[in-house]
FIMAR-674751 format. One record per residue (C-alpha): x negated, y negated, z negated; residue in one letter. Coordinates in steps of 0.5 Angstrom, whole numbers, plus 500, padded with zeros to 3 digits. Layout:
BEGIN
{c1->X, c2->Y, c3->Z, code->a}
...
//
This chain:
BEGIN
{c1->454, c2->494, c3->351, code->m}
{c1->450, c2->494, c3->358, code->s}
{c1->452, c2->501, c3->359, code->k}
{c1->459, c2->499, c3->358, code->i}
{c1->458, c2->492, c3->363, code->v}
{c1->455, c2->497, c3->368, code->s}
{c1->460, c2->502, c3->368, code->r}
{c1->466, c2->496, c3->369, code->a}
{c1->462, c2->493, c3->374, code->s}
{c1->461, c2->500, c3->378, code->l}
{c1->468, c2->501, c3->377, code->g}
{c1->470, c2->494, c3->380, code->l}
{c1->465, c2->495, c3->386, code->i}
{c1->469, c2->502, c3->388, code->r}
{c1->475, c2->498, c3->388, code->r}
{c1->473, c2->492, c3->392, code->l}
{c1->475, c2->495, c3->399, code->p}
{c1->482, c2->497, c3->397, code->g}
{c1->482, c2->490, c3->394, code->l}
{c1->480, c2->486, c3->400, code->l}
{c1->485, c2->490, c3->404, code->l}
{c1->491, c2->489, c3->400, code->a}
{c1->489, c2->481, c3->400, code->l}
{c1->488, c2->482, c3->408, code->l}
{c1->495, c2->485, c3->408, code->l}
{c1->498, c2->480, c3->403, code->l}
{c1->495, c2->473, c3->405, code->a}
{c1->499, c2->469, c3->410, code->p}
{c1->493, c2->468, c3->415, code->t}
{c1->494, c2->466, c3->422, code->t}
{c1->491, c2->471, c3->427, code->l}
{c1->488, c2->468, c3->433, code->l}
{c1->491, c2->472, c3->439, code->a}
{c1->494, c2->471, c3->446, code->h}
{c1->502, c2->470, c3->446, code->e}
{c1->505, c2->476, c3->448, code->a}
{c1->511, c2->473, c3->452, code->r}
{c1->509, c2->469, c3->458, code->p}
{c1->511, c2->463, c3->461, code->l}
{c1->516, c2->464, c3->466, code->y}
{c1->516, c2->460, c3->473, code->l}
{c1->521, c2->461, c3->478, code->q}
{c1->522, c2->457, c3->485, code->i}
{c1->527, c2->458, c3->489, code->d}
{c1->528, c2->455, c3->496, code->e}
{c1->535, c2->452, c3->497, code->l}
{c1->534, c2->450, c3->505, code->d}
{c1->529, c2->452, c3->510, code->s}
{c1->527, c2->447, c3->515, code->a}
{c1->533, c2->442, c3->514, code->q}
{c1->532, c2->435, c3->517, code->a}
{c1->525, c2->437, c3->517, code->g}
{c1->524, c2->438, c3->510, code->g}
{c1->525, c2->444, c3->505, code->y}
{c1->528, c2->444, c3->498, code->s}
{c1->526, c2->448, c3->492, code->y}
{c1->529, c2->449, c3->485, code->r}
{c1->524, c2->450, c3->479, code->l}
{c1->526, c2->453, c3->473, code->k}
{c1->521, c2->454, c3->467, code->f}
{c1->522, c2->459, c3->461, code->n}
{c1->517, c2->457, c3->455, code->l}
{c1->515, c2->462, c3->450, code->p}
{c1->516, c2->460, c3->442, code->p}
{c1->509, c2->459, c3->441, code->s}
{c1->509, c2->452, c3->446, code->i}
{c1->511, c2->446, c3->442, code->t}
{c1->516, c2->441, c3->445, code->a}
{c1->510, c2->436, c3->445, code->d}
{c1->506, c2->441, c3->449, code->n}
{c1->511, c2->442, c3->454, code->r}
{c1->507, c2->444, c3->461, code->p}
{c1->508, c2->440, c3->467, code->f}
{c1->507, c2->442, c3->475, code->l}
{c1->502, c2->439, c3->479, code->t}
{c1->505, c2->439, c3->486, code->l}
{c1->503, c2->438, c3->493, code->p}
{c1->503, c2->431, c3->495, code->d}
{c1->508, c2->432, c3->500, code->s}
{c1->513, c2->434, c3->495, code->c}
{c1->518, c2->429, c3->490, code->k}
{c1->521, c2->432, c3->484, code->s}
{c1->527, c2->430, c3->481, code->q}
{c1->529, c2->433, c3->474, code->s}
{c1->536, c2->436, c3->473, code->l}
{c1->536, c2->438, c3->466, code->g}
{c1->533, c2->445, c3->465, code->l}
{c1->532, c2->445, c3->472, code->l}
{c1->527, c2->441, c3->477, code->v}
{c1->529, c2->440, c3->484, code->q}
{c1->523, c2->439, c3->489, code->l}
{c1->524, c2->436, c3->496, code->d}
{c1->518, c2->437, c3->501, code->c}
{c1->516, c2->435, c3->508, code->t}
{c1->513, c2->441, c3->509, code->g}
{c1->514, c2->448, c3->506, code->s}
{c1->510, c2->451, c3->500, code->l}
{c1->508, c2->457, c3->502, code->d}
{c1->500, c2->457, c3->502, code->g}
{c1->500, c2->451, c3->498, code->k}
{c1->497, c2->451, c3->491, code->t}
{c1->501, c2->449, c3->484, code->i}
{c1->498, c2->447, c3->478, code->g}
{c1->500, c2->449, c3->471, code->i}
{c1->498, c2->444, c3->466, code->d}
{c1->499, c2->442, c3->459, code->y}
{c1->499, c2->435, c3->456, code->p}
{c1->495, c2->437, c3->450, code->k}
{c1->491, c2->443, c3->450, code->y}
{c1->492, c2->450, c3->453, code->n}
{c1->496, c2->455, c3->449, code->p}
{c1->493, c2->461, c3->451, code->s}
{c1->499, c2->464, c3->454, code->v}
{c1->500, c2->468, c3->461, code->s}
{c1->504, c2->466, c3->466, code->a}
{c1->509, c2->470, c3->471, code->l}
{c1->510, c2->466, c3->477, code->a}
{c1->515, c2->468, c3->482, code->r}
{c1->518, c2->465, c3->489, code->i}
{c1->524, c2->467, c3->493, code->r}
{c1->524, c2->464, c3->500, code->y}
{c1->531, c2->463, c3->503, code->s}
{c1->530, c2->469, c3->508, code->s}
{c1->530, c2->473, c3->502, code->g}
{c1->523, c2->475, c3->502, code->e}
{c1->520, c2->474, c3->495, code->s}
{c1->513, c2->474, c3->491, code->h}
{c1->510, c2->474, c3->484, code->q}
{c1->504, c2->473, c3->481, code->a}
{c1->502, c2->474, c3->473, code->l}
{c1->497, c2->469, c3->472, code->l}
{c1->492, c2->470, c3->466, code->s}
{c1->491, c2->464, c3->461, code->p}
{c1->485, c2->462, c3->464, code->q}
{c1->489, c2->461, c3->471, code->d}
{c1->492, c2->454, c3->471, code->t}
{c1->493, c2->454, c3->479, code->q}
{c1->497, c2->459, c3->483, code->w}
{c1->496, c2->459, c3->491, code->q}
{c1->503, c2->461, c3->494, code->l}
{c1->503, c2->467, c3->499, code->p}
{c1->504, c2->465, c3->506, code->p}
{c1->511, c2->467, c3->509, code->r}
{c1->511, c2->474, c3->513, code->e}
{c1->511, c2->472, c3->520, code->s}
{c1->512, c2->477, c3->526, code->a}
{c1->506, c2->475, c3->530, code->s}
{c1->502, c2->477, c3->523, code->a}
{c1->505, c2->483, c3->522, code->i}
{c1->504, c2->486, c3->529, code->v}
{c1->497, c2->485, c3->529, code->g}
{c1->496, c2->488, c3->522, code->e}
{c1->501, c2->494, c3->523, code->y}
{c1->498, c2->496, c3->530, code->t}
{c1->491, c2->496, c3->527, code->a}
{c1->493, c2->500, c3->521, code->l}
{c1->497, c2->505, c3->525, code->g}
{c1->490, c2->506, c3->530, code->i}
{c1->486, c2->506, c3->524, code->e}
{c1->490, c2->512, c3->520, code->h}
{c1->490, c2->516, c3->526, code->i}
{c1->483, c2->515, c3->528, code->l}
{c1->481, c2->517, c3->520, code->i}
{c1->486, c2->522, c3->519, code->g}
{c1->482, c2->529, c3->521, code->w}
{c1->488, c2->533, c3->520, code->d}
{c1->492, c2->530, c3->526, code->h}
{c1->486, c2->529, c3->530, code->l}
{c1->485, c2->537, c3->530, code->l}
{c1->492, c2->538, c3->531, code->f}
{c1->491, c2->534, c3->538, code->l}
{c1->485, c2->537, c3->539, code->l}
{c1->488, c2->544, c3->539, code->c}
{c1->494, c2->541, c3->543, code->l}
{c1->489, c2->539, c3->549, code->v}
{c1->485, c2->546, c3->549, code->m}
{c1->492, c2->550, c3->549, code->i}
{c1->495, c2->545, c3->554, code->s}
{c1->490, c2->546, c3->560, code->g}
{c1->491, c2->541, c3->565, code->s}
{c1->492, c2->534, c3->565, code->f}
{c1->499, c2->534, c3->567, code->k}
{c1->501, c2->539, c3->561, code->r}
{c1->497, c2->535, c3->556, code->t}
{c1->501, c2->529, c3->558, code->l}
{c1->507, c2->532, c3->557, code->i}
{c1->505, c2->536, c3->550, code->t}
{c1->502, c2->530, c3->547, code->v}
{c1->509, c2->526, c3->549, code->s}
{c1->513, c2->531, c3->546, code->g}
{c1->509, c2->531, c3->539, code->f}
{c1->509, c2->523, c3->540, code->t}
{c1->517, c2->523, c3->540, code->l}
{c1->518, c2->528, c3->535, code->s}
{c1->513, c2->525, c3->530, code->h}
{c1->516, c2->518, c3->531, code->s}
{c1->523, c2->520, c3->530, code->l}
{c1->521, c2->523, c3->523, code->t}
{c1->517, c2->517, c3->521, code->l}
{c1->523, c2->512, c3->523, code->v}
{c1->528, c2->517, c3->519, code->l}
{c1->524, c2->517, c3->513, code->t}
{c1->522, c2->510, c3->513, code->t}
{c1->529, c2->508, c3->513, code->l}
{c1->530, c2->513, c3->507, code->g}
{c1->535, c2->517, c3->511, code->l}
{c1->531, c2->523, c3->510, code->v}
{c1->527, c2->525, c3->504, code->r}
{c1->522, c2->531, c3->504, code->l}
{c1->516, c2->532, c3->498, code->p}
{c1->510, c2->531, c3->501, code->i}
{c1->506, c2->536, c3->498, code->a}
{c1->509, c2->542, c3->502, code->p}
{c1->509, c2->537, c3->508, code->v}
{c1->501, c2->536, c3->508, code->e}
{c1->501, c2->544, c3->507, code->a}
{c1->505, c2->545, c3->513, code->v}
{c1->501, c2->540, c3->517, code->i}
{c1->494, c2->544, c3->515, code->a}
{c1->498, c2->550, c3->517, code->l}
{c1->500, c2->548, c3->524, code->s}
{c1->493, c2->547, c3->526, code->i}
{c1->491, c2->554, c3->523, code->l}
{c1->497, c2->557, c3->528, code->f}
{c1->494, c2->553, c3->534, code->l}
{c1->487, c2->555, c3->533, code->a}
{c1->489, c2->562, c3->532, code->a}
{c1->493, c2->562, c3->538, code->e}
{c1->487, c2->559, c3->542, code->i}
{c1->482, c2->564, c3->539, code->a}
{c1->487, c2->570, c3->541, code->r}
{c1->487, c2->568, c3->548, code->g}
{c1->494, c2->572, c3->549, code->q}
{c1->497, c2->567, c3->554, code->r}
{c1->503, c2->570, c3->554, code->t}
{c1->505, c2->568, c3->547, code->s}
{c1->510, c2->562, c3->546, code->l}
{c1->505, c2->557, c3->544, code->a}
{c1->501, c2->558, c3->551, code->w}
{c1->507, c2->558, c3->555, code->r}
{c1->511, c2->553, c3->552, code->y}
{c1->506, c2->548, c3->548, code->p}
{c1->511, c2->542, c3->548, code->v}
{c1->515, c2->546, c3->544, code->a}
{c1->510, c2->547, c3->539, code->v}
{c1->508, c2->540, c3->539, code->s}
{c1->515, c2->538, c3->538, code->t}
{c1->516, c2->542, c3->533, code->l}
{c1->510, c2->541, c3->529, code->f}
{c1->511, c2->534, c3->531, code->g}
{c1->517, c2->533, c3->526, code->l}
{c1->513, c2->535, c3->520, code->v}
{c1->507, c2->530, c3->522, code->h}
{c1->512, c2->525, c3->522, code->g}
{c1->513, c2->526, c3->515, code->f}
{c1->506, c2->525, c3->514, code->g}
{c1->505, c2->519, c3->517, code->f}
{c1->511, c2->516, c3->513, code->a}
{c1->508, c2->518, c3->507, code->s}
{c1->502, c2->514, c3->509, code->v}
{c1->506, c2->508, c3->511, code->l}
{c1->510, c2->508, c3->504, code->q}
{c1->503, c2->508, c3->501, code->e}
{c1->501, c2->502, c3->505, code->i}
{c1->508, c2->498, c3->504, code->g}
{c1->512, c2->495, c3->509, code->l}
{c1->514, c2->487, c3->509, code->p}
{c1->521, c2->485, c3->506, code->q}
{c1->523, c2->481, c3->512, code->t}
{c1->520, c2->484, c3->518, code->e}
{c1->521, c2->492, c3->517, code->l}
{c1->523, c2->494, c3->524, code->a}
{c1->517, c2->490, c3->527, code->t}
{c1->512, c2->493, c3->522, code->a}
{c1->515, c2->500, c3->523, code->l}
{c1->515, c2->499, c3->531, code->l}
{c1->508, c2->497, c3->531, code->f}
{c1->505, c2->502, c3->526, code->f}
{c1->508, c2->507, c3->530, code->n}
{c1->505, c2->504, c3->537, code->l}
{c1->498, c2->503, c3->533, code->g}
{c1->499, c2->511, c3->532, code->v}
{c1->500, c2->512, c3->539, code->e}
{c1->494, c2->508, c3->541, code->i}
{c1->490, c2->512, c3->537, code->g}
{c1->492, c2->518, c3->540, code->q}
{c1->491, c2->516, c3->547, code->v}
{c1->484, c2->514, c3->545, code->i}
{c1->482, c2->520, c3->542, code->f}
{c1->486, c2->525, c3->547, code->v}
{c1->482, c2->521, c3->553, code->l}
{c1->476, c2->521, c3->550, code->a}
{c1->477, c2->529, c3->549, code->v}
{c1->479, c2->530, c3->556, code->t}
{c1->474, c2->526, c3->559, code->t}
{c1->468, c2->530, c3->555, code->v}
{c1->471, c2->537, c3->557, code->f}
{c1->472, c2->534, c3->564, code->y}
{c1->465, c2->532, c3->565, code->l}
{c1->462, c2->538, c3->562, code->l}
{c1->467, c2->543, c3->566, code->g}
{c1->464, c2->540, c3->572, code->n}
{c1->456, c2->539, c3->570, code->w}
{c1->455, c2->545, c3->565, code->a}
{c1->461, c2->550, c3->564, code->a}
{c1->457, c2->554, c3->559, code->p}
{c1->456, c2->548, c3->555, code->s}
{c1->463, c2->547, c3->555, code->l}
{c1->465, c2->554, c3->553, code->a}
{c1->460, c2->554, c3->547, code->r}
{c1->463, c2->547, c3->545, code->l}
{c1->470, c2->549, c3->545, code->q}
{c1->469, c2->555, c3->541, code->q}
{c1->465, c2->551, c3->536, code->a}
{c1->471, c2->546, c3->535, code->l}
{c1->476, c2->551, c3->535, code->l}
{c1->473, c2->556, c3->530, code->y}
{c1->471, c2->549, c3->526, code->g}
{c1->478, c2->547, c3->526, code->a}
{c1->481, c2->553, c3->524, code->g}
{c1->476, c2->554, c3->518, code->s}
{c1->478, c2->547, c3->516, code->l}
{c1->485, c2->548, c3->517, code->a}
{c1->485, c2->555, c3->513, code->a}
{c1->481, c2->551, c3->507, code->f}
{c1->486, c2->545, c3->507, code->w}
{c1->492, c2->550, c3->507, code->t}
{c1->490, c2->554, c3->501, code->l}
{c1->488, c2->547, c3->497, code->q}
{c1->494, c2->544, c3->499, code->r}
{c1->498, c2->550, c3->497, code->i}
{c1->494, c2->551, c3->490, code->a}
{c1->496, c2->543, c3->489, code->g}
{c1->504, c2->545, c3->489, code->f}
//
């Protein structure tokens, strides 16, 4: 009898995991998880700065998990008065909402749902944020202003050129092949005008080129100039007309600048301002670099000409070696 019981118990134990799994699948249990669908809040600015005030229209879309007795309400700035318009809420504020904080509160409990919040200003500028279930406040982003964009994008342009080793090495080679200050000025001006043209055309979407070949040609442009300088055949096109070389390759470098600007992103309402001052920042960075290089070359040429020759040779072969490596690396990445 005991053997029979033992065998029956053993069989039950073996079937126990399967039975438990079946119970879990069939039982009407409620899983404690976050609601997948977020609460949606849309804020539209109707009239900007009319009679010293601002008007907004708010719209809520609630997921089914939020019950009617736990419908959320907004904690608004003291400068705003709300008026219910059925499913919509009208706000009349004495000041703009940009930079202000709006709270999303629940009368009973936090149902642990995310919130997708979006604001659209009357200028067409829009911003959105995805708030986690724990984030019950949203600080609205400030409006884009021309003055802020001027400073931000000028600094971005300067920063990009001063950390862009390929562009700096190309400028270095231009300085070395130009010779005199006047020829350097003309040569760099040709580079500036040509890369500004392709930067604008690409940013505005009028011209498109794949970035991988562009980056390879940028590296190849440095290698070409370094080889021309090393050969020292002053009857070649590059030696006789450096401005032609700088202008031609400047078109390609402009596509490189444009790709960086696209990664940074452009404002929605001040596109022309951002584009202009990013390009201006690039030119400021170029001027800083060219002046530094020409000053060092001038001082060494007057005080220690042999040292200048050794320095230029080291820079030349270093630039050529790096450019050769970049060219192969970028072509291999196609």
